[in-house]
C-alpha positions as CSV (number, residue, x, y, z in Angstrom):
1,X,10.5,22.1,37.7
2,X,8.2,21.8,34.6
3,X,7.3,25.0,32.8
4,X,3.6,24.2,33.8
5,X,4.4,24.0,37.6
6,X,6.6,27.2,37.2
7,X,3.9,29.3,35.7
8,X,1.3,28.2,38.2
9,X,3.8,28.7,41.1
10,X,4.2,32.1,39.7
11,X,0.6,32.7,39.6
12,X,0.1,31.8,43.2
13,X,2.9,33.8,44.3
14,X,1.3,36.7,42.4
15,X,-1.7,36.1,44.5
16,X,0.2,36.7,47.7
17,X,0.3,40.5,46.9
18,X,-3.4,40.4,48.0
19,X,-3.3,41.1,51.6
20,X,-6.5,41.7,53.5
21,X,-7.5,43.0,56.9
22,X,-10.4,41.6,58.7
23,X,-12.0,44.9,59.1
24,X,-12.1,45.3,55.3
25,X,-14.0,42.3,54.3
26,X,-17.6,40.7,55.4
27,X,-18.0,37.1,54.9
28,X,-21.7,37.5,55.6
29,X,-21.9,39.0,52.1
30,X,-20.7,35.6,50.6
31,X,-23.3,33.8,52.5
32,X,-26.0,36.0,51.1
33,X,-24.7,35.7,47.5
34,X,-24.6,31.9,47.7
35,X,-28.4,31.4,47.8
36,X,-28.7,33.6,44.8
37,X,-25.9,32.1,42.9
38,X,-27.3,28.6,43.4
39,X,-30.6,29.6,42.2
40,X,-29.2,31.4,39.1
41,X,-27.2,28.1,38.4
42,X,-30.3,26.2,38.4
43,X,-32.3,28.4,36.2
44,X,-29.5,29.0,33.6
45,X,-27.9,25.4,33.8
46,X,-24.5,27.3,34.1
47,X,-21.7,26.2,36.5
48,X,-21.0,29.0,39.0
49,X,-18.0,29.4,41.4
50,X,-16.6,32.1,43.4
51,X,-12.8,32.6,44.1
52,X,-11.8,34.2,47.3
53,X,-8.4,36.2,47.0
54,X,-8.2,36.4,50.7
55,X,-8.3,32.6,51.1
56,X,-6.8,32.0,47.8
57,X,-9.2,29.3,46.8
58,X,-12.6,28.5,45.4
59,X,-15.1,29.2,48.3
60,X,-18.3,28.3,46.5
61,X,-19.3,26.1,43.4
62,X,-22.8,25.4,42.4
63,X,-24.2,21.9,42.9
64,X,-24.8,21.4,39.1
65,X,-21.2,22.1,38.2
66,X,-20.3,18.4,37.5
67,X,-23.5,17.9,35.6
68,X,-22.3,20.3,32.9
69,X,-19.7,17.7,32.0
70,X,-21.5,14.6,32.9
71,X,-20.0,14.0,36.3
72,X,-22.1,12.7,39.4
73,X,-21.5,14.3,42.8
74,X,-19.8,11.1,44.1
75,X,-17.1,11.7,41.5
76,X,-15.8,14.8,43.0
77,X,-17.2,15.0,46.6
78,X,-13.8,14.4,48.2
79,X,-11.8,16.7,46.0
80,X,-14.5,19.4,45.5
81,X,-13.3,22.1,43.0
82,X,-9.9,20.7,42.7
83,X,-11.4,17.9,40.8
84,X,-12.5,20.1,38.0
85,X,-9.2,22.1,38.1
86,X,-7.4,18.7,37.3
87,X,-9.6,18.2,34.3
88,X,-8.4,21.4,32.5
89,X,-6.3,20.4,29.4
90,X,-2.8,20.6,30.8
91,X,-1.5,22.8,28.0
92,X,-4.2,25.3,28.4
93,X,-3.9,25.2,32.2
94,X,-0.6,26.8,31.6
95,X,-2.0,29.5,29.4
96,X,-4.9,30.2,31.8
97,X,-2.3,30.8,34.7
98,X,-0.2,33.1,32.6
99,X,-3.4,35.0,31.3
100,X,-4.5,35.0,34.9
101,X,-1.5,37.1,36.0
102,X,-1.9,39.6,33.1
103,X,-5.7,40.0,33.8
104,X,-5.1,40.7,37.4
105,X,-2.5,43.3,36.6
106,X,-4.8,45.0,34.3
107,X,-7.5,45.1,37.0
108,X,-5.2,46.4,39.5
109,X,-4.7,49.4,37.3
110,X,-8.4,50.2,37.1
111,X,-10.3,52.4,39.4
112,X,-12.8,50.8,41.8
113,X,-15.6,51.6,39.3
114,X,-13.7,50.3,36.3
115,X,-13.0,47.1,38.2
116,X,-16.9,46.5,38.5
117,X,-17.5,47.5,35.0
118,X,-15.4,44.8,33.4
119,X,-15.5,41.0,32.9
120,X,-13.0,38.6,31.4
121,X,-14.1,36.0,28.9
122,X,-12.3,32.8,28.5
123,X,-12.5,29.8,26.2
124,X,-10.5,26.6,27.0
125,X,-11.0,22.8,27.1
126,X,-11.9,20.4,30.1
127,X,-12.2,16.7,30.1
128,X,-15.7,15.5,30.4
129,X,-17.2,12.2,32.0
130,X,-16.8,10.5,28.6
131,X,-13.1,11.2,28.6
132,X,-13.3,13.7,25.8
133,X,-12.2,17.5,25.9
134,X,-15.1,19.9,25.7
135,X,-14.5,23.6,25.0
136,X,-16.0,25.8,27.8
137,X,-16.7,29.4,27.9
138,X,-16.0,31.0,31.2
139,X,-17.0,34.5,32.3
140,X,-15.2,36.2,35.3
141,X,-16.2,39.4,37.0
142,X,-15.8,40.9,40.5
143,X,-18.4,40.1,43.0
144,X,-17.0,41.9,45.8
145,X,-14.2,44.4,46.4
146,X,-13.0,45.0,50.0
147,X,-13.5,48.3,51.7
148,X,-10.4,49.7,50.3
149,X,-11.4,48.9,46.7
150,X,-9.1,45.8,46.3
151,X,-10.4,42.8,44.5
152,X,-11.6,40.3,46.9
153,X,-14.3,37.8,45.4
154,X,-14.3,36.9,41.9
155,X,-17.5,35.4,40.2
156,X,-17.1,32.6,37.5
157,X,-20.0,31.4,35.3
158,X,-19.1,28.5,33.1
159,X,-21.0,27.1,30.1
160,X,-20.4,24.8,27.3
161,X,-19.1,26.9,24.4
162,X,-21.0,26.8,21.0
163,X,-17.4,26.8,19.4
164,X,-16.2,23.2,19.7
165,X,-13.4,23.3,17.3
166,X,-10.6,20.9,18.1
167,X,-7.4,22.4,19.6
168,X,-6.4,26.0,19.4
169,X,-5.0,28.2,22.0
170,X,-6.9,29.6,25.1
171,X,-9.1,32.5,24.0
172,X,-9.3,35.5,26.3
173,X,-10.7,39.0,26.0
174,X,-11.9,41.6,28.4
175,X,-15.5,43.2,28.1
176,X,-16.4,46.6,29.5
177,X,-20.2,45.6,29.9
178,X,-21.0,49.2,30.4
179,X,-19.8,50.3,27.1
180,X,-19.7,47.0,25.2
181,X,-16.1,47.5,24.3
182,X,-13.8,44.5,24.0
183,X,-10.0,44.5,24.8
184,X,-8.2,41.1,23.4
185,X,-5.7,39.8,25.8
186,X,-4.0,38.0,22.8
187,X,-2.0,41.1,22.0
188,X,0.6,40.6,19.5
189,X,3.9,41.6,21.2
190,X,5.8,44.2,19.2
191,X,9.7,43.6,18.7
192,X,10.3,47.0,20.4
193,X,8.6,47.2,23.8
194,X,11.2,49.3,25.7
195,X,9.6,52.8,26.3
196,X,12.0,55.7,26.6
197,X,12.2,57.5,30.1
198,X,10.2,60.3,28.7
199,X,7.4,58.2,27.0
200,X,7.0,56.3,30.4
201,X,6.8,59.7,32.2
202,X,4.2,60.9,29.8
203,X,2.3,57.5,29.9
204,X,2.2,57.5,33.6
205,X,0.7,61.1,33.6
206,X,-2.0,60.0,31.1
207,X,-2.7,57.2,33.4
208,X,-3.5,59.7,36.1
209,X,-5.9,61.6,33.9
210,X,-3.7,64.4,32.6
211,X,-4.5,65.8,29.2
212,X,-1.6,66.8,26.8
213,X,-1.7,70.6,27.5
214,X,-1.5,69.8,31.3
215,X,1.3,67.4,30.6
216,X,3.0,70.2,28.5
217,X,2.8,72.7,31.4
218,X,3.9,70.1,33.9
219,X,7.1,68.9,31.9
220,X,7.8,72.3,30.3
221,X,7.7,70.9,26.9
222,X,5.4,71.8,23.8
223,X,2.2,70.0,23.2
224,X,3.5,69.0,19.9
225,X,6.4,67.0,21.7
226,X,3.9,65.5,24.2
227,X,1.7,64.2,21.3
228,X,4.8,62.9,19.5
229,X,5.8,60.9,22.4
230,X,2.2,59.7,22.8
231,X,2.0,58.6,19.2
232,X,5.4,56.6,19.6
233,X,4.2,54.7,22.7
234,X,1.0,53.8,21.0
235,X,2.9,52.5,18.1
236,X,5.4,50.5,20.4
237,X,2.5,49.0,22.4
238,X,0.2,48.2,19.5
239,X,-2.6,50.2,21.1
240,X,-5.3,52.2,19.4
241,X,-5.7,54.6,21.9
242,X,-4.2,56.0,25.4
243,X,-6.6,53.8,27.5
244,X,-5.5,50.6,25.6
245,X,-1.8,51.9,26.0
246,X,-2.1,52.0,29.8
247,X,-3.7,48.7,29.8
248,X,-1.0,47.0,27.6
249,X,1.8,48.7,29.5
250,X,0.4,47.3,32.8
251,X,0.3,43.7,31.1
252,X,3.8,44.1,30.0
253,X,4.8,45.2,33.6
254,X,6.1,48.7,32.2
255,X,4.3,50.8,34.8
256,X,5.5,48.9,38.0
């Protein structure tokens, strides 16, 4: 099995963790969104699609999606969105699948409110009707959670990127559009990523919202010791603050 197929298979296996009960999702919401999204696509000239984590497939894409890249409806009417998926640059498709796993792990670590406050911004290349790779910019955000707060529908808005530099890796960053803060996904992995048992213990408590003094009391250690461990896991993870540390540790699978 090729590396690309292996990563993509891993991505779809990862999606299997999302299990839904009928009582927790309402498909009439999708029907209501479709009219608004088609109108938005027409006004903005953006390509829009919706990915359903319950069905594990794209359940809506705007009628102008192909026009963005010069394709005619008859070019993709039989394959629907799979046609566009096949046009992504093969090397970048691999990176997108890998990043997709990291992004979903990060979002799973968020509260329901945090999930709705963040979007993911990608840049990658897709083959247009003239057989040339065009760099696109794609913004993902959650359209609907199920009634338990689990990610259900993901909204994607695609435009031609103003940056048409040749080659280069997939670009990916997460934006908190309430605060304007960006979290780059291209985190340089540090040589030492293994946290000690105590560092993990403290990081998990930080994730739960405990302050240093509260952690100190809970673990019967000094505040100075807590802060020393906090500084060490920030350095190991290459994080600027505790929030980033939780995000990065989730990306690396350290909090599972």
